[in-house]
N, C-alpha and C positions, 0 to 999 in steps of 0.2 A: 504493500500500500504506500509506503514511504517513497519507493522508487517511482510509482505511478504518479503520485502527487508532485514529486520533484520534476518529472518529465513534463507534465502539463504546465507547471509554473515556468520551467525553463523555456518551453516553447513560446509562451506569451511574452516573457521578458526579452528573449532574443529577437523575436519577430518585431516587437515594439522598438528595440534598439536599432535593428537593421533598417526599419522604415524611417526612423529619424535620421540615420546615417545617409540614406539615399536622398531624403528630402533636402539635406544640407548641400548636396551636390547636384541639385536639379538643374542649375544653369550649365554645369559642365556637360551633363547628358543632353541638354537641349542643343548645345553648340555642336556636339558630336553628330547629332541627327542632321543639323543644318549643313555641315561640311561633307555629308554623304556617307556616314557610317551605316552599313547594312544592318538589317534586323539580326542576322546571325552574329555579326561582329559585336553588336550591342549586347546581345544575350551572353556571348562568351565572356565579354569584359566583366559584366556584373557577376556572372556565375563564378569565374575564376577568382575574382576579388574576394567573394564570400568564402570560397573553398580555402584560400590561403589563410584568411583570418580564422576560419574554423579549425584548420590543422594546427595553427599556432596556439589557439585556445585549448585544444585537446592536449597537446604536448605539455604546455605549462600546467594545465589542470591535473593531468595524470602524474607528472613528476612531483608537483606540490603535494598531491594526495598521498603518494607513496612515502614522501618524507615525513608528513605529519600523521600517518596512520598509526605509528607507535604511540604517539601522544593520545590519540583518540581511544586506542585500546586500553591505555592506562587509566584514562578518565572513566571509561565504561566499567573497568574492573573495580575501581574505587566506589562507583555509584551503585553497582549491582552485586549484592552479596552472593557468594557461591559460584562466581565465575572465575575460572582460571584461564586467562587469555594469554596468548603468546604471539610474538611478532611473526608474520609469515608474508611471503610475497603474494599479494592478492590478485592472482591470475584471473579468476572468474570475474570479480568486480571490474578488473581492468578491461577484459574483453567485452563485458556488458556496456561499460562506459564508451568504448570505442564504437561498438555497433549501434547502441541506442542513441548516444549523443551525436555520433558521426552521422547516423541516419537523420537525426533532427536537423543538423546543420545542412545536410544535403537537401532536405525537403525545403528549408528556408531559402537556400541558394537557388532552387528551381522556382520558388514562388516570387522571389525578388524581381526578376526581369518582367514577369507578368504584371506586377504592380505598376512598374514604370511604363510599360507598353501602353497602358490604358490612358496615360496622360498625354494631352496635346502639347506640342512643342511650345506654343505660346503660353500655356499654363506653366510649363517648367521654367520658362524665361522670366515670367512675371510673378512667380510664386510668392516672393517676399513682399510684393506690392499689393496683394489681395487680402482684404479683411474678411474674416470668416463670418458666416451668417449665424444668427441666433435661431435655433430650431426648437423654441419653447413649445409652440403649438403642436409641432410634429411629435415632440417627446410626450406631451399630454395625450395625444391620440394613441401613441404606442402603449402607454400605460393602460388606457381604457381597453384597447384591443387585446392585450396580452394578459393583464391582471384579472379581467372579468371571468374568462373561462377557467383560469387557475383557481380562483376562489370558489367557483361553482363546483368544480370537480372535488375540491377538498371538503366542501359542505356535504356533497353527496357521498363522500368517502369512496369515490371511484379512483382507486390508485392503480396505475399502470406505468410502464417504462417511460412513456412520453411525458408524464406529469413532472418528472424530474427536470426535463428540458424546459418545460413551461415555468417551473419554479426558478430556474436559473435565469431565463429570459425576463421573468417578472422582477427578479432582484436587480438585474442590470438596468432595465427600463425605468424602474421606480427610483433607483439611485440617481440616474441621469436626470430624471424629471425633478427630483427634490432639489438637487444642487442648481439646476436651471431656475427653479422657482425662487430659491434663496437669493441668487444673484440678481434676478429681475426685481424682486421686492426691495432688495438693498439699493439697487440702482435707482428705482422709482423714488424711494425715500430720500436719497441723497439729492436728486434733482429737485423734488418738490420742497424740500427743507432749505435748499440753497447751500447745503454743506459741501456740495460738489466743488464749489469755488473756494473753499477754505484750504489753505496750505497747498499740498500737491495732490489733493483728492482727484482732481480732474485728470491728471496724468495717470494716476493709479488705475482709475476706472477705465479710462480709454485704453490703457495698456492691456488690461484683462479682456475687454470687449473685442480688441483686435484679433485675439486668438480664442474667442469665447468657446467655440465648439471643442477645440482641442483641450482647452483648460478644463472644461466640465467633464469631458470623457476621462481625463486623467484623474480628476477628483473622484468620480464615480468608481473607477477601477481601484484607486487607492483605498477608498472607504470600504469596499467589499473585501479586499484582501486584509486590511487592518481588522475588520470585524471578525473574520475567520480566525486570524492569528491570535488576537487578544482573547477571544472566547476559548479557543482550543488550548492556549497556553495555561490557563487556570486549571483545566482538568488534567492536562499533561503533567504539570508540576504537582497537582494535588493527588494524582492517582496512587503513588506509593504511600501517601500519608494516612490513608484510611483502610489499609489492607486488613488489619485485625477486625475492625468493625464490619467491613464488607464481607469478609470470609464467614463471620458469624451469621450473616444473612442466608448463606447457602449451607452452612454446617454449624449448628449451635452447640455441639458437644465435642469433647475430645475424641471420642470414638462412638460409633453407632453400629450395632450388630443385629442381624436378623437371619433366621433360618426359615426357609419357606416350605420345607418338606417334613422335618422331624422335630416336633416340639420338645421332646425329652432331650434329644441331642443338642438342640439349641440352648436349653437351660444349662446343660453340662458345659458347653463351650463358653457360655456367658460367664459362668463361675470361674473358668480358667482365665478369662480376660480380666475379670475383677481382681483375682489373686495377683496377676502380673502387674496391675496398675495401682493397687491399694496403697503402696508406699509413697505415691505422689502427694504433694501438699494439696489439701482441700479436696481429696478424692471423694466422689459420690457416685452412686449407681442407682438407676431407676429402670424398672420394667414397665413399659407402656403397653397396656392391654387395650384392644379396640375390637370393634366389629366392622366387617367389610362386606359391602354389597357384592353379590356374586357376579363375576365377569370372566369370560373365557380368556381374556388377555391378562397375563400375570402383571404386566406393567401398569394396568389401569386399576387404581385403588381408591375407590370412594369409601372413606371410612367414617364411622360414627363413634364419638367418645362420650363417656359419661361425664357429668359435671365434676364428680369427685376425682376422676382420673385426670381431667384437664387441670384441676387445681393443684394436683400433685406435680404435674409438669410445670405449671406456672411457678410453684414454689421452688422447684429444681432449677429453673432458669431466672429466678428473681423477677417474675412478672406479676401483674395484678390478677388476683383471683376473681371469679365470677360466681353468681348465684342465680340459677335459672328456675323459672316456674315450669310446670308441665307442658305449657303451650308455647314455650319460647325456645329459640335456638341461637347459637353463637357460631360465627364462621372464623376459621383460622387459615392463614396463608399457606401456600404450598411451594412458592418459588422465592419468597423473601422480597419481592419487588411490587407485584401488582396486588390490588385490593381483591380479596377472595369473593367469589360469587357462589350462589347456591345452584348446583347443576339440576336440571330437570329430573334426572333419575333419582336423585336424593330427595328432591322436593316432593315427588310422587310418593316416596316411601314414608316420609315423616308426616306429610299432610294427612295421610290416612289415619294417623293417630292423634290428630288435632293439634299438631305442632306447626303453627303458621306465623308466629311472631318473631321477627329478627330483632335482637336487642343490641347487636354490635358486631364488629369485625376487628381482627388484628392481622395485618399482613405478615407479621413475623412467623417463622416456621417452627414446628416442633419435631422435625425430622430433617434429613438431608433434603436439600432443594430438589423437587421433582419426584421424590420417592412416593409421596401421596398425590393422588389426582385431585382430591378435595377432602377437607376435614370439617365435620359438623359436630358441634358439641350440643348435647341435650341433657335434660334433667335426669337424675339417677332412676327415678320411677319410670320415666318414658324409655330410658335405655334398657331396663329390664324387660319391658314389654316388646320392644323392637328387636333387640339383639338375639332373641331366641330363634329367629328365622334367618339370621345372618351367619357369615363365616367368622369364626373367632381367630384372632392372630395377635402377635405381639412383636415389639422391638425392644432392644436393650440399649440404654443410653449410659455413657460413662463420661464424667467430667472431672476437672481439677481446677485449682485456683488460676493457674496460668496456662491458657489453651495452647500457647506457642511453645511450651516445653517439649523437648524431645526432637525427633526428626523423622523424615520419611522412612528411614531404615527401621524404625520401631514398628511401623505397620507391617513390614515384611516379616519381622521377627515374631510378632503375635500371630500372623497367619500361619507361620510354620509351626508355632506352638500348638495351635488348636487343630491343625490338619485341615486347613481351609479348602473347601471344595467349590470350585467355580461353577456357577449355574444353579447351585443348591442353596447358597447362602450369600449374605452380603456383609462386608466389614469395611467401614469407611472411617478415616481419621481427619480431624480438623487440620493437623499440620500438613497433610498431603495436599489439601486444597490451598492452604496458606502458602506453601512453597511455590506452587504453580502460579498462584495469583500474584505473589510478591515478585517473582522473576518476570512475569509478563508485564506487570505494571512498571517496573523499573526499566525494562527494555523500551517500553512505549515512552516513558518519561525521557529517557536518554536520547532516543532517535527523534522524538517529537520536539524536544528542546533545540536540537541542532537544526531541524527544519524551520522552526519558528524564527530562530536567529538569522538563518539564511534568507528567509522570506522578508524579514524586516530590512535586511541589507538590499535585497532585490527591489523592494518598494522604493527605498531611497534612490536606488539606481534608476528606476523608471522615472522618478520625478526629476532627477538631475539630467537624465537623457532628454526629457521634455524641455528643460530650460536650456541645455547646451545646444539643442537643435536650432535655437533662434538667437544664438550669441552674436553672430555676424550682423544680422538684421537689427538686433537691439543696440548693438554698439554704434552703428551708423546713426540711428535715431537719437540716442542719448549724447552722441558727440556733438550734434547740432544744438541740442538743448544746453549743453555745458557752455558752448560758445555764446549762447543767449543769456547766460547768467545762472544756470542751475549749479548748485554747489555739490561737492563730493558727498557730503553727509545726506543731502536731499536725495541724491541718486541712490545711495545705499538704502535709504528708507523706502524708495519706490520699488527697488528690486526685492526688498524683504517683504513688501506688501503682496507681491505675486506669489512668493513662496508660502506666505501664511494662508492664502486661498488654496493653494495646491496641496499643502502638507498639514497645516495645523487644523483647519476646519474639518477635513475628512477624518483626521485622527480623533478629534474630540467627539465627532458624530459617532464614530465606530466604538469609542469607549462607552458612550451612553447605550448604544445598541447591545454591546457586550454585557453591561450590567443588567439590562432588561432580560436578555436571554438567560443569564445565570440565575436571576431572581425567579423566573418561570420554572427553570429546571429544579431549583431548590424545593419548590412546592411538590415535585413529583418523586423526589428521592429522599431517603432517610438522612443521608449525610449532607451537611450544609457547607457550601464553599464561600460563604460571605466574607469571613475573615481573610481567607486566602486571596479572594478577589481584591480586597483592600490593599494587601501587600503587593500583589501583582500590578495593581494600578499605579502604585508609586514607582515600581520598576519600569512600567510602560512610559510614565511621564519623564523619568530620568533618561531612558533610552531615546525617547522622542526629542528631548531637549538637545542631547548630544548630536543626534542625526540632523536636527534642524540647524544647529549652529555650524556644523561641518559643511552642509550643503550651502547655507547662506554665505559663509566665508569664501568657499570655492567659487560660487556663482558671481559674487561681487568682485572678487579678484580677477576672474576671467573677463568680465565686462570692462573693468577699469584698465586692465592691461591692453585689451583690444583698442580701447579709446586712446 
């Protein structure tokens, strides 16, 4: 997934950079056409230029990657417990980079001549002299046309592959429209209030309006990328921080044992497990007896618990006890995430005994996640009446003070001790899932953090590429203004104004969007990421400030040096 995301982002970044590079040389290409360069010569020139740049980029990237791979392996080993990494020559990643990135560069090299061929010579010659049109009404129409069916399909809950494309197009068109609207409202306010004539506001606004379409497209793209990165970074960083709590959602005990075929043998083996674990601090054992609706599939387990049995489990897991009347039932979660619902098959069974009133639910589980299909708790009297016609079964739960004590090898030792038979019984440990979850999340955090940092640098590159593409044109314009009395400080302020539109506004918008998304997600999950979001927000702001100051200084220096 990381490779795919990197490739998609690289394609957008490289294509954007190449298009700006070609735009800067539009006059050169126009002159080549005028003096008689054939279509084939023209295509070869652009193609081989891109190939040379691509080969150089691949060589430098691969050599740098090999040099720094040892450092990244050391960082990974320090971040991820249980990994013993060693330096090796990364032949497969190297070949993948050559073929995938080389293919990407080749594709862009083939696309580049097509982009320019569609331009008229007069347009190439006069490119710098043409002000861009404001497509506000067109952007509004695009939002209405694309967003309406997207909302309709979501309301109807008609999900199919094409809806993801609609979601993406809706996001892009809405972002473009919003920034278009913000600028037009701001421009209208400045004109009507007369503030446009204060200080250098007229130059600032005119400068932005001259490239209004390009600027707003850059802002929309930047905001979308920032929103994805800022939101993802919170969960990427936070993933390893909640491993213990989240593992308890899928496995609430140190060990859980069940024998599906021999009750006496199951009791004997459960005793062996208890004897092996009883020396652990805070060791406790509980036999959970229940009734199960008959079903041909062994993996489908609709179970019914008595009120007393559930309260024993609640006491075992330090949860709140309940007290049910004969006509009431209580639902317990089976996957640790979603709110439990009463299946029709269970509803039909209990409603025949007058049990129709739901008094509450708890999405926390009382067995390994997915072991039960549904769990319904009823009063003891009702249980005695219903259970006589159902299948009796039980599971054995073992716990200790610290669920993370021990290791995955302990599970193998206990299985060996009891003579575990695959297919006839089940033995699961908390630490087994904890190790898998911990390793997976730390890998995600490590790879994801690198991607986020890379994308932030990529966004900064996109913005700088946009500014750099108009350096020559801007330099000529401001050179005339300086001769007319524009000071160096005023020029810097004007240049910073454009950057604030392109960089600061999309960033702040994406930060707000990120907070909204995280707040919504917090309502749907047990773990809260609010505190981590506050910390990450400070990191974002610091990173944003550094990138902003770096780009501003580079851009201002480039313009001033050209002048």
